[in-house]
LOFIVEX-376833 format. One record per residue: x, y, z of N, C-alpha, C in turn. Coordinates in steps of 0.05 Angstrom, whole numbers, plus 5000, padded with zeros to 4 digits. Example, Ala and Ser with C-alpha at 12.3 -4.5 7.8 and 13.67 -1.06 7.14 Angstrom:
<pts>
PT    n_u    n_v    n_w   ca_u   ca_v   ca_w    c_u    c_v    c_w
PT   5264   4886   5156   5246   4910   5156   5264   4934   5156
PT   5257   4955   5142   5273   4979   5143   5258   5001   5157
</pts>
This chain:
<pts>
PT    n_u    n_v    n_w   ca_u   ca_v   ca_w    c_u    c_v    c_w
PT   5017   4976   5000   5000   5000   5000   5018   5025   5000
PT   5010   5045   4984   5022   5071   4985   5003   5090   4999
PT   5012   5102   5021   4995   5117   5039   5005   5146   5040
PT   4987   5165   5037   4993   5194   5038   4982   5205   5064
PT   5000   5215   5081   4993   5225   5108   4998   5255   5109
PT   4977   5270   5115   4980   5299   5119   4984   5305   5148
PT   4998   5327   5154   5003   5334   5182   5020   5314   5196
PT   5037   5300   5182   5052   5278   5193   5075   5285   5210
PT   5082   5311   5213   5103   5319   5232   5091   5332   5257
PT   5065   5333   5259   5052   5343   5283   5050   5321   5304
PT   5037   5328   5326   5035   5310   5349   5023   5283   5342
PT   4998   5282   5334   4985   5257   5329   4995   5244   5303
PT   4998   5261   5282   5006   5250   5257   5033   5237   5258
PT   5052   5248   5274   5079   5236   5276   5078   5210   5291
PT   5061   5208   5311   5058   5182   5325   5047   5161   5306
PT   5029   5169   5289   5018   5150   5269   5040   5141   5249
PT   5054   5160   5238   5075   5154   5219   5096   5136   5231
PT   5105   5142   5256   5125   5126   5269   5115   5098   5275
PT   5089   5095   5281   5078   5069   5286   5078   5052   5260
PT   5073   5065   5238   5074   5050   5212   5103   5042   5206
PT   5122   5060   5210   5150   5054   5204   5161   5033   5223
PT   5151   5032   5247   5159   5012   5267   5144   4986   5264
PT   5126   4984   5245   5110   4960   5239   5094   4951   5264
PT   5081   4970   5278   5066   4963   5301   5038   4953   5294
PT   5030   4955   5269   5004   4946   5261   5008   4923   5241
PT   4989   4904   5240   4992   4881   5221   4995   4891   5192
PT   5015   4881   5179   5019   4888   5151   5032   4915   5147
PT   5038   4930   5168   5049   4957   5165   5076   4958   5151
PT   5091   4936   5153   5118   4935   5141   5116   4937   5111
PT   5093   4932   5099   5090   4933   5070   5081   4961   5061
PT   5075   4979   5079   5065   5006   5072   5088   5025   5066
PT   5085   5039   5044   5104   5060   5036   5089   5087   5041
PT   5103   5106   5053   5091   5131   5062   5101   5156   5047
PT   5082   5174   5040   5089   5201   5033   5077   5218   5055
PT   5094   5234   5069   5085   5251   5091   5087   5280   5082
PT   5064   5294   5084   5063   5322   5077   5058   5338   5103
PT   5074   5359   5107   5070   5376   5130   5082   5404   5124
PT   5067   5424   5131   5075   5452   5125   5097   5461   5145
PT   5101   5446   5166   5121   5453   5187   5115   5481   5198
PT   5090   5485   5205   5082   5509   5219   5093   5507   5248
PT   5085   5524   5266   5097   5524   5292   5094   5498   5307
PT   5073   5482   5301   5069   5457   5315   5080   5433   5300
PT   5090   5436   5276   5102   5415   5261   5132   5414   5267
PT   5143   5390   5271   5170   5387   5280   5183   5362   5269
PT   5204   5365   5253   5217   5342   5241   5229   5324   5263
PT   5235   5335   5286   5246   5319   5308   5226   5299   5319
PT   5201   5302   5311   5180   5283   5319   5182   5256   5304
PT   5195   5257   5281   5194   5235   5262   5218   5217   5263
PT   5213   5191   5259   5234   5171   5253   5236   5169   5223
PT   5259   5175   5212   5262   5176   5183   5271   5149   5172
PT   5258   5139   5152   5265   5115   5138   5266   5121   5108
PT   5289   5126   5096   5290   5134   5068   5280   5113   5049
PT   5278   5089   5057   5268   5068   5040   5237   5065   5040
PT   5225   5075   5061   5196   5071   5064   5181   5097   5066
PT   5195   5120   5070   5181   5145   5074   5193   5167   5058
PT   5176   5183   5045   5185   5208   5032   5171   5231   5047
PT   5187   5250   5056   5176   5274   5069   5176   5297   5050
PT   5153   5312   5050   5150   5336   5033   5140   5358   5050
PT   5155   5381   5051   5145   5404   5064   5126   5419   5046
PT   5101   5420   5053   5081   5432   5035   5055   5436   5049
PT   5036   5449   5035   5011   5458   5046   4988   5442   5033
PT   4969   5434   5049   4946   5420   5039   4928   5437   5021
PT   4933   5464   5022   4918   5482   5004   4931   5485   4977
PT   4954   5473   4973   4969   5476   4948   4960   5455   4928
PT   4941   5462   4911   4929   5443   4892   4950   5432   4873
PT   4968   5449   4862   4988   5439   4843   5006   5418   4856
PT   5015   5424   4880   5032   5405   4894   5018   5378   4899
PT   4993   5380   4908   4978   5355   4913   4974   5339   4888
PT   4968   5352   4866   4964   5338   4841   4990   5325   4831
PT   5012   5336   4839   5038   5324   4833   5044   5300   4850
PT   5036   5301   4876   5043   5280   4895   5024   5257   4897
PT   4998   5262   4894   4978   5242   4901   4975   5219   4881
PT   4978   5222   4855   4975   5200   4837   4992   5176   4845
PT   4980   5152   4845   4995   5128   4852   4991   5120   4881
PT   4979   5137   4897   4974   5129   4925   4947   5115   4928
PT   4946   5097   4947   4922   5081   4951   4903   5094   4971
PT   4914   5109   4990   4897   5121   5011   4909   5146   5022
PT   4892   5163   5034   4900   5187   5048   4891   5185   5077
PT   4908   5192   5096   4900   5196   5123   4906   5225   5129
PT   4885   5240   5136   4886   5269   5137   4886   5279   5166
PT   4910   5284   5177   4913   5296   5203   4916   5326   5203
PT   4926   5337   5181   4934   5366   5181   4911   5384   5189
PT   4916   5400   5209   4896   5418   5220   4908   5439   5238
PT   4896   5462   5239   4900   5481   5261   4882   5471   5284
PT   4892   5468   5308   4877   5454   5328   4875   5467   5355
PT   4886   5491   5360   4885   5502   5387   4862   5521   5389
PT   4844   5515   5408   4819   5531   5410   4825   5560   5417
PT   4844   5565   5435   4850   5593   5442   4859   5609   5418
PT   4876   5597   5402   4885   5611   5378   4862   5617   5359
PT   4843   5598   5357   4820   5603   5339   4802   5625   5349
PT   4801   5629   5376   4786   5651   5387   4799   5678   5381
PT   4826   5678   5382   4841   5702   5376   4839   5709   5347
PT   4836   5689   5329   4834   5695   5301   4828   5669   5285
PT   4804   5669   5272   4795   5644   5260   4804   5639   5231
PT   4816   5659   5218   4822   5656   5190   4840   5632   5184
PT   4862   5628   5198   4879   5605   5192   4865   5578   5196
PT   4845   5577   5213   4830   5553   5218   4811   5547   5195
PT   4799   5567   5184   4782   5563   5161   4799   5556   5137
PT   4821   5569   5134   4838   5563   5111   4848   5534   5111
PT   4861   5526   5133   4873   5500   5134   4852   5478   5137
PT   4834   5481   5156   4816   5460   5163   4793   5456   5143
PT   4783   5478   5132   4761   5476   5114   4771   5476   5085
PT   4784   5497   5076   4794   5498   5049   4814   5476   5043
PT   4832   5472   5062   4852   5451   5058   4840   5423   5055
PT   4819   5418   5071   4805   5392   5068   4792   5389   5041
PT   4779   5411   5032   4765   5410   5006   4785   5406   4983
PT   4807   5420   4984   4827   5418   4963   4839   5389   4963
PT   4844   5379   4986   4855   5352   4989   4835   5331   4978
PT   4810   5334   4986   4789   5315   4976   4788   5316   4945
PT   4787   5340   4934   4784   5342   4905   4808   5330   4891
PT   4832   5336   4901   4856   5326   4888   4858   5295   4891
PT   4849   5285   4914   4849   5256   4918   4829   5243   4899
PT   4806   5255   4895   4786   5244   4877   4796   5244   4848
PT   4808   5266   4840   4818   5268   4813   4842   5250   4808
PT   4857   5243   4829   4880   5226   4827   4873   5196   4829
PT   4848   5190   4834   4840   5162   4836   4848   5148   4862
PT   4852   5164   4884   4858   5152   4910   4833   5137   4919
PT   4837   5112   4928   4814   5095   4933   4802   5097   4961
PT   4817   5109   4980   4807   5110   5008   4817   5136   5021
PT   4799   5149   5037   4806   5175   5049   4795   5174   5078
PT   4813   5177   5097   4805   5178   5126   4811   5206   5136
PT   4791   5218   5147   4792   5245   5158   4792   5244   5188
PT   4812   5255   5201   4814   5254   5230   4802   5280   5242
PT   4780   5276   5257   4765   5299   5268   4766   5298   5298
PT   4747   5310   5311   4748   5315   5340   4720   5313   5352
PT   4719   5307   5378   4693   5307   5392   4682   5335   5395
PT   4698   5355   5391   4689   5383   5396   4668   5391   5375
PT   4665   5376   5353   4645   5384   5334   4617   5381   5345
PT   4614   5364   5366   4587   5359   5378   4578   5382   5397
PT   4597   5398   5406   4590   5419   5424   4596   5412   5453
PT   4575   5413   5470   4578   5406   5498   4554   5390   5507
PT   4559   5371   5525   4537   5353   5534   4537   5351   5564
PT   4513   5356   5576   4511   5356   5605   4512   5329   5617
PT   4497   5310   5605   4496   5283   5615   4497   5264   5591
PT   4504   5238   5596   4505   5219   5575   4529   5222   5557
PT   4528   5210   5533   4551   5211   5515   4541   5213   5486
PT   4557   5225   5469   4549   5229   5441   4552   5203   5426
PT   4533   5197   5409   4536   5176   5389   4543   5191   5363
PT   4550   5175   5343   4559   5186   5317   4536   5201   5303
PT   4511   5195   5310   4488   5208   5297   4480   5234   5311
PT   4494   5242   5331   4488   5267   5346   4491   5291   5328
PT   4474   5311   5330   4477   5335   5313   4504   5349   5319
PT   4515   5362   5298   4539   5378   5302   4532   5406   5311
PT   4542   5413   5335   4536   5440   5346   4562   5452   5357
PT   4581   5458   5340   4607   5468   5350   4604   5496   5362
PT   4621   5501   5382   4619   5526   5397   4644   5544   5396
PT   4665   5534   5383   4689   5551   5379   4695   5552   5349
PT   4709   5573   5340   4717   5574   5312   4732   5549   5303
PT   4750   5538   5321   4764   5513   5315   4744   5491   5310
PT   4726   5486   5329   4707   5464   5326   4689   5468   5302
PT   4681   5493   5296   4665   5498   5273   4679   5491   5247
PT   4705   5497   5246   4721   5491   5222   4724   5461   5218
PT   4726   5446   5240   4728   5417   5238   4701   5405   5230
PT   4679   5416   5240   4653   5406   5233   4648   5411   5203
PT   4656   5435   5193   4653   5440   5164   4669   5420   5148
PT   4693   5414   5157   4710   5394   5143   4696   5367   5143
PT   4685   5359   5166   4670   5333   5167   4648   5332   5146
PT   4634   5354   5143   4611   5354   5124   4621   5354   5096
PT   4644   5366   5090   4656   5364   5064   4663   5336   5057
PT   4676   5322   5076   4683   5294   5072   4659   5277   5066
PT   4638   5281   5082   4613   5266   5078   4602   5272   5050
PT   4603   5297   5041   4592   5305   5016   4606   5291   4993
PT   4632   5287   4995   4647   5273   4974   4640   5244   4973
PT   4632   5232   4995   4622   5205   4994   4595   5204   4980
PT   4577   5222   4989   4549   5221   4978   4548   5230   4949
PT   4564   5251   4941   4563   5261   4914   4580   5246   4895
PT   4604   5240   4903   4624   5228   4884   4629   5198   4889
PT   4617   5187   4910   4621   5159   4916   4648   5152   4927
PT   4663   5173   4938   4689   5167   4949   4686   5150   4974
PT   4706   5132   4977   4707   5114   5001   4720   5129   5023
PT   4704   5142   5040   4715   5159   5062   4708   5147   5089
PT   4724   5154   5109   4718   5149   5137   4725   5173   5153
PT   4710   5177   5175   4714   5200   5193   4718   5189   5221
PT   4739   5198   5235   4742   5191   5263   4739   5216   5279
PT   4726   5214   5302   4722   5236   5321   4733   5227   5348
PT   4755   5238   5356   4769   5229   5380   4765   5248   5404
PT   4769   5237   5428   4770   5253   5452   4797   5265   5455
PT   4802   5281   5476   4827   5294   5480   4850   5275   5481
PT   4871   5280   5465   4895   5263   5464   4916   5274   5483
PT   4933   5255   5492   4957   5263   5508   4979   5243   5502
PT   5004   5251   5508   5027   5234   5503   5051   5250   5498
PT   5073   5238   5489   5098   5251   5484   5095   5268   5458
PT   5113   5287   5456   5116   5304   5431   5091   5322   5426
PT   5075   5327   5446   5053   5346   5442   5062   5374   5447
PT   5056   5392   5428   5066   5420   5430   5056   5432   5456
PT   5074   5446   5471   5067   5455   5498   5049   5479   5500
PT   5028   5479   5484   5007   5499   5488   4981   5485   5498
PT   4980   5458   5494   4957   5443   5503   4959   5438   5533
PT   4937   5431   5546   4936   5431   5576   4957   5414   5589
PT   4959   5388   5582   4977   5370   5596   5006   5378   5592
PT   5016   5382   5567   5044   5390   5565   5050   5418   5576
PT   5030   5436   5574   5034   5463   5585   5038   5462   5615
PT   5020   5447   5629   5022   5444   5658   5048   5431   5666
PT   5055   5409   5652   5079   5394   5660   5104   5412   5657
PT   5107   5425   5634   5131   5441   5628   5132   5466   5646
PT   5109   5478   5651   5109   5501   5670   5118   5492   5697
PT   5107   5470   5707   5114   5461   5734   5143   5453   5735
PT   5154   5440   5714   5182   5433   5714   5200   5457   5715
PT   5190   5480   5704   5206   5505   5704   5200   5522   5728
PT   5184   5512   5747   5178   5528   5771   5158   5549   5767
PT   5143   5548   5745   5123   5569   5739   5095   5559   5748
PT   5077   5579   5750   5049   5573   5756   5035   5560   5732
PT   5012   5548   5737   4996   5537   5715   4969   5551   5715
PT   4959   5558   5691   4933   5573   5690   4909   5553   5688
PT   4890   5558   5705   4866   5541   5705   4841   5559   5700
PT   4827   5552   5678   4804   5568   5670   4781   5566   5689
PT   4767   5589   5693   4741   5589   5707   4741   5576   5734
PT   4723   5557   5738   4722   5543   5763   4736   5516   5762
PT   4748   5510   5738   4763   5485   5735   4747   5460   5733
PT   4721   5463   5730   4703   5440   5730   4694   5431   5702
PT   4707   5442   5681   4702   5432   5654   4713   5404   5652
PT   4697   5386   5640   4704   5358   5640   4712   5349   5611
PT   4735   5335   5610   4744   5325   5584   4749   5295   5587
PT   4747   5281   5564   4753   5252   5563   4780   5248   5550
PT   4797   5231   5562   4825   5230   5554   4832   5203   5541
PT   4849   5205   5519   4856   5182   5503   4886   5184   5497
PT   4901   5162   5502   4929   5163   5496   4933   5163   5466
PT   4952   5179   5456   4956   5183   5428   4961   5156   5413
PT   4975   5137   5426   4980   5112   5412   4954   5096   5408
PT   4935   5098   5427   4909   5085   5423   4894   5099   5400
PT   4895   5125   5400   4881   5139   5378   4892   5131   5351
PT   4918   5130   5348   4930   5123   5322   4923   5095   5314
PT   4922   5077   5333   4914   5049   5327   4885   5049   5317
PT   4868   5065   5329   4840   5066   5320   4838   5078   5291
PT   4853   5099   5286   4853   5110   5259   4861   5089   5239
PT   4882   5074   5245   4891   5053   5226   4870   5031   5222
PT   4856   5024   5243   4835   5004   5240   4812   5015   5223
PT   4806   5040   5225   4785   5052   5207   4796   5053   5179
PT   4821   5059   5175   4832   5059   5148   4829   5031   5135
PT   4837   5011   5150   4838   4984   5139   4811   4970   5137
PT   4793   4976   5157   4769   4959   5158   4743   4975   5162
PT   4745   5002   5163   4721   5018   5167   4703   5017   5143
PT   4677   5019   5148   4657   5018   5127   4657   5045   5112
PT   4653   5045   5086   4653   5070   5070   4631   5089   5080
PT   4639   5114   5083   4620   5135   5091   4613   5137   5120
PT   4626   5120   5137   4619   5119   5165   4636   5137   5183
PT   4624   5145   5205   4637   5161   5226   4642   5142   5250
PT   4665   5144   5262   4672   5128   5286   4682   5146   5308
PT   4668   5146   5331   4678   5159   5355   4700   5143   5367
PT   4721   5156   5376   4744   5143   5389   4748   5155   5416
PT   4738   5143   5437   4740   5153   5464   4759   5138   5481
PT   4771   5152   5500   4789   5139   5519   4777   5127   5543
PT   4752   5137   5550   4738   5126   5572   4744   5138   5599
PT   4764   5156   5600   4771   5169   5626   4762   5198   5625
PT   4742   5205   5641   4732   5232   5643   4743   5245   5669
PT   4754   5269   5666   4765   5283   5689   4758   5313   5686
PT   4752   5326   5708   4751   5355   5707   4779   5366   5705
PT   4781   5390   5694   4807   5403   5692   4820   5406   5720
PT   4803   5411   5740   4814   5414   5767   4826   5388   5777
PT   4813   5365   5771   4823   5339   5780   4849   5332   5764
PT   4849   5339   5738   4873   5333   5723   4896   5350   5733
PT   4891   5375   5739   4912   5393   5750   4924   5381   5775
PT   4907   5370   5792   4916   5358   5817   4934   5334   5812
PT   4927   5317   5792   4944   5294   5785   4971   5303   5775
PT   4971   5325   5759   4997   5334   5748   5014   5347   5770
PT   5002   5362   5788   5017   5373   5810   5030   5351   5827
PT   5014   5330   5832   5025   5307   5848   5048   5294   5833
PT   5045   5292   5806   5065   5277   5790   5093   5291   5791
PT   5093   5317   5794   5119   5331   5795   5126   5341   5823
PT   5110   5334   5843   5116   5342   5870   5111   5371   5876
PT   5090   5383   5863   5083   5411   5868   5057   5412   5884
PT   5052   5435   5896   5027   5438   5911   5008   5457   5897
PT   4984   5459   5909   4962   5474   5896   4968   5504   5894
PT   4987   5514   5909   4994   5543   5907   5005   5550   5879
PT   5013   5530   5864   5023   5535   5837   5001   5540   5817
PT   4976   5536   5825   4953   5541   5806   4945   5570   5807
PT   4943   5582   5782   4934   5609   5779   4907   5609   5765
PT   4887   5619   5778   4860   5619   5767   4859   5642   5746
PT   4848   5636   5723   4846   5656   5701   4817   5658   5692
PT   4809   5680   5680   4781   5682   5670   4775   5660   5650
PT   4750   5651   5651   4743   5629   5634   4745   5636   5604
PT   4751   5616   5588   4752   5619   5559   4725   5626   5548
PT   4724   5643   5528   4699   5649   5514   4686   5624   5503
PT   4660   5620   5507   4646   5598   5496   4656   5571   5505
PT   4667   5569   5529   4681   5545   5539   4661   5522   5542
PT   4665   5501   5527   4647   5477   5530   4651   5465   5557
PT   4628   5456   5570   4629   5447   5597   4638   5417   5599
PT   4628   5401   5581   4634   5372   5584   4634   5359   5556
PT   4654   5341   5552   4655   5324   5528   4653   5295   5538
PT   4639   5278   5522   4637   5250   5529   4628   5235   5504
PT   4644   5215   5495   4638   5200   5471   4627   5173   5477
PT   4607   5165   5462   4598   5137   5462   4614   5123   5440
PT   4633   5106   5447   4650   5093   5428   4643   5064   5423
PT   4617   5057   5428   4609   5029   5425   4610   5020   5396
PT   4607   5038   5377   4606   5030   5349   4633   5020   5340
PT   4655   5033   5346   4681   5024   5337   4689   4998   5352
PT   4679   4995   5377   4684   4970   5391   4670   4947   5378
PT   4644   4951   5371   4628   4930   5360   4636   4923   5332
PT   4642   4943   5315   4647   4938   5287   4676   4931   5281
PT   4695   4943   5296   4723   4940   5289   4739   4927   5312
PT   4726   4923   5335   4740   4910   5357   4760   4928   5371
PT   4758   4954   5369   4777   4972   5381   4772   4975   5411
PT   4793   4974   5427   4792   4980   5455   4817   4995   5462
PT   4815   5017   5478   4840   5030   5487   4857   5010   5504
PT   4883   5012   5501   4901   4994   5515   4918   5007   5537
PT   4920   5034   5536   4938   5047   5555   4921   5059   5578
PT   4923   5047   5602   4909   5059   5625   4918   5088   5630
PT   4899   5104   5637   4905   5133   5639   4927   5139   5659
PT   4927   5126   5683   4947   5132   5703   4975   5125   5692
PT   4977   5102   5678   5002   5093   5667   5011   5113   5645
PT   4993   5119   5627   4999   5137   5605   5007   5165   5614
PT   4994   5175   5635   5000   5201   5645   5028   5201   5658
PT   5034   5180   5673   5061   5178   5686   5083   5177   5665
PT   5078   5161   5644   5098   5159   5622   5101   5186   5608
PT   5079   5201   5605   5081   5227   5591   5097   5247   5608
PT   5091   5247   5634   5106   5265   5652   5136   5259   5651
PT   5143   5233   5652   5171   5225   5651   5184   5234   5624
PT   5169   5231   5602   5180   5239   5576   5188   5269   5576
PT   5170   5286   5586   5177   5314   5587   5199   5320   5607
PT   5201   5305   5628   5223   5309   5647   5250   5302   5634
PT   5249   5281   5617   5274   5271   5605   5281   5284   5578
PT   5264   5301   5567   5268   5311   5540   5265   5342   5539
PT   5278   5355   5557   5278   5384   5556   5288   5395   5530
PT   5307   5381   5518   5319   5390   5492   5297   5393   5471
PT   5275   5378   5474   5254   5380   5454   5236   5403   5458
PT   5227   5407   5484   5206   5428   5488   5217   5455   5497
PT   5240   5457   5509   5250   5483   5517   5253   5503   5494
PT   5265   5495   5471   5266   5514   5448   5239   5522   5438
PT   5219   5504   5439   5193   5511   5429   5180   5532   5447
PT   5183   5530   5473   5171   5550   5491   5186   5576   5489
PT   5212   5575   5486   5228   5599   5483   5220   5614   5457
PT   5216   5599   5436   5209   5611   5410   5181   5624   5413
PT   5163   5611   5427   5136   5622   5430   5137   5648   5447
PT   5154   5648   5468   5157   5672   5484   5168   5695   5468
PT   5188   5689   5452   5200   5710   5435   5180   5721   5415
PT   5163   5703   5404   5143   5712   5385   5123   5731   5398
PT   5114   5724   5422   5095   5741   5437   5108   5768   5443
PT   5133   5768   5453   5147   5792   5459   5150   5810   5434
PT   5157   5797   5412   5159   5812   5387   5134   5826   5379
PT   5111   5812   5381   5085   5823   5374   5079   5847   5392
PT   5086   5845   5418   5079   5866   5437   5096   5891   5433
PT   5120   5887   5422   5138   5910   5420   5139   5923   5393
PT   5124   5912   5374   5122   5925   5347   5106   5951   5349
PT   5117   5972   5338   5104   5998   5338   5079   5997   5321
PT   5058   6012   5328   5034   6012   5311   5038   6027   5285
</pts>
């Protein structure tokens, strides 16, 4: 199989690419990869294991139609991870999210269709459903996104569905809960808290800290994506949940304990605009149809993640320094 992976130098995409190259899935040793990534602030070549015999890396944009039409012919399938994904950034400015997540998905779909790619898997998020007070979302739940990021992903989901219904493309959509693990850019909650605490800094907790998220280890998520690629039914959506629901306050307490810090390190900050209260996925469909079950217990996965950031300052310190310099530069530019 020749597989085209977008966003393959990002957090989740790189874990998936490395799992293929390490042959962690049945038959993966026969897969040849083309990895496309724009190497924006969250894309990092240090995330990838390079295999010149099985992988070709291309620095490029999913919105670049000419490049896609040059690269895609001859591939059997696309797995589409590329996305702008940070909610706070989308609140500050939604244009990059619409460009990459909506326009990029449409351009990729059209180029894949014209190139004769036989399978297309789109990696989405539980945030497209909005917020749920009780119970859990099934795949048939209405899409009610509440942030520009979530709205852009919901639009992309609908575009993927439309290419199945209109053009007969063999597509699959996965909607996952919050991911965690190594190599996650330190703007997301878990790596932000870990790295701040390791540096002796405070950690910011939104509102009352009682927003609830469901957590899934990145290796389990990637395994689910691959199962959908190989065995998912055409045109279907699959929720991928980790089964561990925690309030942000409870998660903060676990992270404080993990690094030996106390609650005085928590800094309460005003709540995020439009902050969803609770996410919860009903993942019974992927269990019943594809036999998927998460394998990494949350306590184990969280401990391993904390240790990775403790042992790999070389990876995250330059990223945080670069982000600080970028913020300082924006603040000091004359009007």
